[in-house]
C-alpha positions in Angstrom: 49.7 11.7 64.8 51.4 11.3 61.3 49.3 9.3 58.8 49.8 8.3 55.0 49.4 11.1 52.7 47.7 10.1 49.4 49.1 13.1 47.6 53.0 12.7 48.1 52.6 9.0 49.1 54.6 9.4 52.2 54.0 9.8 55.9 52.0 13.0 56.6 54.4 16.1 57.5 51.7 17.8 59.5 52.4 21.5 60.0 55.3 21.3 57.4 52.8 20.6 54.7 50.9 23.6 52.8 47.7 21.5 52.8 47.5 21.4 56.7 45.2 23.8 58.2 43.5 24.1 61.6 45.2 21.0 62.6 43.7 19.1 59.7 44.8 17.8 56.3 42.7 19.7 53.6 43.2 16.8 51.2 41.7 14.3 53.6 38.8 16.7 54.4 38.1 17.1 50.6 38.1 13.4 50.0 35.7 12.9 52.8 33.5 15.7 51.6 33.4 14.1 48.0 32.6 10.7 49.6 29.7 12.3 51.1 28.6 13.9 48.0 29.0 10.6 46.0 26.7 8.8 48.4 24.0 11.5 48.2 24.2 11.3 44.2 24.0 7.5 44.4 21.0 7.7 46.8 19.2 10.3 44.5 20.0 8.2 41.4 18.4 5.1 43.0 15.4 7.0 44.0 15.0 8.4 40.4 15.4 4.9 38.9 12.9 3.6 41.4 10.5 6.2 40.6 10.9 5.6 36.8 10.2 1.9 37.3 7.1 2.7 39.3 5.9 5.2 36.5 6.8 2.6 33.8 5.0 -0.1 35.6 2.1 2.1 36.2 1.8 3.0 32.5 2.0 -0.6 31.3 -0.3 -2.0 33.7 -3.3 -3.9 32.1 -5.8 -1.4 31.3 -9.4 -1.5 32.5 -11.5 -3.6 30.2 -14.9 -2.2 29.1 -17.9 -4.2 29.9 -18.8 -4.1 26.2 -15.8 -6.1 25.4 -15.7 -8.2 28.7 -19.4 -9.4 28.5 -19.6 -9.6 24.7 -19.0 -13.0 22.8 -16.7 -13.2 19.8 -19.7 -13.5 17.6 -21.2 -10.2 19.0 -17.8 -8.4 18.6 -17.5 -9.6 15.0 -21.0 -8.4 14.2 -19.9 -4.9 15.6 -16.7 -5.0 13.7 -18.5 -5.9 10.3 -20.9 -3.1 10.8 -18.1 -0.7 11.4 -16.2 -1.8 8.5 -19.2 -1.3 6.2 -20.0 2.1 7.6 -16.6 3.6 7.8 -14.9 1.8 4.9 -17.4 1.1 2.3 -15.0 0.5 -0.5 -12.7 -1.7 1.7 -14.6 -4.8 1.0 -12.7 -5.2 -2.2 -9.4 -5.5 -0.5 -9.9 -9.0 1.0 -8.8 -8.2 4.5 -10.4 -6.9 7.5 -7.2 -6.5 9.4 -6.2 -3.2 8.0 -9.1 -1.5 9.8 -9.3 -3.6 12.9 -7.0 -0.9 14.8 -9.4 1.8 14.1 -12.4 -0.3 15.5 -10.7 -1.2 18.7 -9.3 2.3 19.2 -13.0 3.6 18.8 -13.6 1.5 22.0 -10.5 2.8 23.6 -8.9 -0.5 23.5 -5.1 -1.1 23.3 -4.8 -4.9 22.5 -1.2 -5.3 23.5 -2.1 -4.5 27.2 -5.1 -6.7 27.5 -5.2 -10.0 29.3 -4.4 -13.1 27.2 -8.1 -14.4 27.4 -9.3 -11.1 26.1 -6.7 -10.9 23.3 -7.9 -14.3 22.4 -11.6 -13.2 22.3 -10.6 -10.3 19.9 -8.5 -12.6 17.8 -11.6 -14.8 17.3 -13.9 -11.9 16.6 -11.7 -10.7 13.8 -11.3 -14.1 12.2 -15.1 -14.5 12.3 -15.5 -11.0 10.7 -13.1 -12.0 8.0 -14.9 -15.2 7.2 -18.3 -13.5 7.1 -16.9 -10.7 4.8 -15.3 -13.3 2.5 -18.5 -15.2 2.3 -20.5 -12.0 1.4 -17.9 -11.1 -1.2 -18.1 -14.5 -2.9 -22.0 -14.3 -3.1 -21.8 -10.6 -4.3 -19.1 -11.7 -7.0 -21.5 -14.4 -8.2 -24.5 -12.0 -8.5 -22.2 -9.4 -10.2 -21.0 -12.0 -12.8 -24.6 -13.1 -13.5 -25.7 -9.3 -13.9 -22.8 -8.7 -16.3 -23.8 -11.6 -18.5 -27.2 -10.0 -18.8 -25.7 -6.6 -19.6 -23.0 -7.6 -21.9 -25.1 -6.6 -25.0 -25.3 -3.1 -23.5 -21.5 -3.1 -23.0 -20.9 -4.4 -26.4 -22.4 -1.2 -28.0 -19.5 0.8 -26.2 -16.6 -1.4 -27.4 -16.2 -0.1 -30.8 -16.5 3.6 -29.9 -14.0 2.9 -27.0 -11.7 1.2 -29.5 -11.7 4.0 -31.8 -11.1 6.4 -29.0 -8.2 4.3 -27.8 -6.8 4.4 -31.5 -7.2 8.1 -31.7 -5.2 8.4 -28.5 -2.5 6.1 -29.8 -3.2 3.4 -27.0 -2.4 -0.1 -27.7 -3.8 -1.3 -24.5 -6.2 0.4 -22.2 -6.5 0.7 -18.5 -9.6 1.1 -16.2 -8.5 4.7 -15.8 -8.6 5.1 -19.7 -11.9 3.6 -19.9 -13.2 6.0 -17.1 -11.7 8.9 -19.2 -13.5 7.8 -22.3 -16.8 7.4 -20.5 -16.4 10.9 -18.9 -15.5 12.4 -22.2 -18.6 10.9 -23.9 -20.7 11.6 -20.8 -21.7 7.9 -20.5 -22.6 6.4 -17.1 -21.4 2.9 -16.6 -21.7 1.5 -12.9 -20.8 -0.4 -11.0 -17.1 -0.5 -11.2 -17.4 -4.0 -12.3 -19.1 -3.2 -15.4 -16.3 -0.8 -16.4 -13.8 -3.5 -15.7 -15.7 -5.8 -18.0 -15.7 -3.0 -20.7 -11.9 -2.6 -20.3 -11.5 -6.4 -20.9 -13.7 -6.2 -24.1 -11.9 -3.2 -25.4 -8.5 -4.8 -24.8 -9.6 -7.9 -26.5 -10.8 -6.1 -29.5 -7.6 -4.2 -29.7 -5.5 -7.4 -29.5 -7.6 -8.8 -32.4 -6.8 -5.6 -34.5 -3.2 -5.8 -33.6 -3.2 -9.5 -35.0 -5.1 -8.5 -38.0 -2.7 -5.6 -38.6 0.4 -7.8 -38.2 -1.2 -10.2 -41.0 -1.1 -7.4 -43.5 2.8 -6.7 -42.8 4.2 -9.5 -45.2 1.9 -9.0 -48.0 2.5 -5.2 -47.8 6.3 -5.9 -47.8 6.0 -8.1 -50.9 3.9 -5.4 -52.5 6.7 -2.9 -51.8 9.4 -5.1 -53.2 7.1 -5.7 -56.4 6.9 -2.0 -57.0 10.6 -1.4 -56.4 10.1 1.0 -53.5 13.2 1.6 -51.4 11.1 3.6 -48.8 7.4 3.1 -47.8 5.3 6.1 -47.1 1.8 6.3 -45.5 0.6 7.1 -49.2 2.1 3.8 -50.4 0.2 1.9 -47.5 -3.0 3.6 -48.5 -2.4 2.5 -52.3 -1.6 -1.2 -51.0 -4.7 -1.3 -48.9 -6.9 0.1 -51.7 -5.4 -2.5 -54.2 -6.2 -5.4 -51.7 -9.5 -3.9 -50.8 -8.5 -3.7 -47.1 -10.1 -1.4 -44.7 -7.7 -0.1 -42.0 -8.9 2.8 -39.8 -8.4 5.3 -38.3 -5.3 6.8 -39.7 -3.2 6.0 -36.5 -3.6 2.3 -37.5 -2.4 3.0 -41.1 0.6 4.9 -39.5 1.1 1.8 -37.3 1.1 -0.5 -40.3 3.5 1.7 -42.1 6.0 1.7 -39.3 5.7 -2.0 -39.2 6.4 -2.5 -42.9 9.4 0.0 -42.6 10.8 -2.1 -39.9 10.4 -5.3 -41.8 11.8 -3.9 -45.0 14.8 -2.4 -43.0 15.5 -6.0 -41.7 15.5 -7.4 -45.1 
């Protein structure tokens, strides 16, 4: 029986066609074979997808909650979190935030927060807030005590201001940082602790440097006038020394005189 041929798009010619073999059309047989293969591939793909879904679902299932979390109150968890923070991150209390270390704390308990039930997540959130509040309170109390202690120790720090200012001038520093103060103390083999005291010393030194800068600036115009009176077209450090000697002004160290000389040169150039 002749049927429609999909290849030549005419009626099947049977034995006259080169694709006819063993009373069967090779093209039709091939198409049926490919259909069977496609069905098998589709079935295998569906099974693979199903297995992946099962695996994914299994991986993302809510994990088992340890009794230490399930039975503890937010207050108890907060106390544990604070203890962990102070032990593992003793310097972190100055940062102002407990949240940067909470992940480490929960991981130490094999807890992955995103897979927990909503009620447990809420408990953890409350614990973190309580811990933050407690640490903030402790930090404020500590800050008040440190401030009171600094007021008592200011006379001791004052004795270090001038040496540190002199050191800063030698280094050509117009302003010092905490790192600069640390370098000065190490160089002079002086111990100043805790860090809050070093910060206070840094502030006192910068205040003195600013005052010196103001005093130096106040000498510029008188020095410029002196230069004009002496008909000098170019001012040198020796000229500045002579001016200071005549006016009975003490400017030291040498770096300060150089700075004054540069300021006078700039002012005379503008004129």
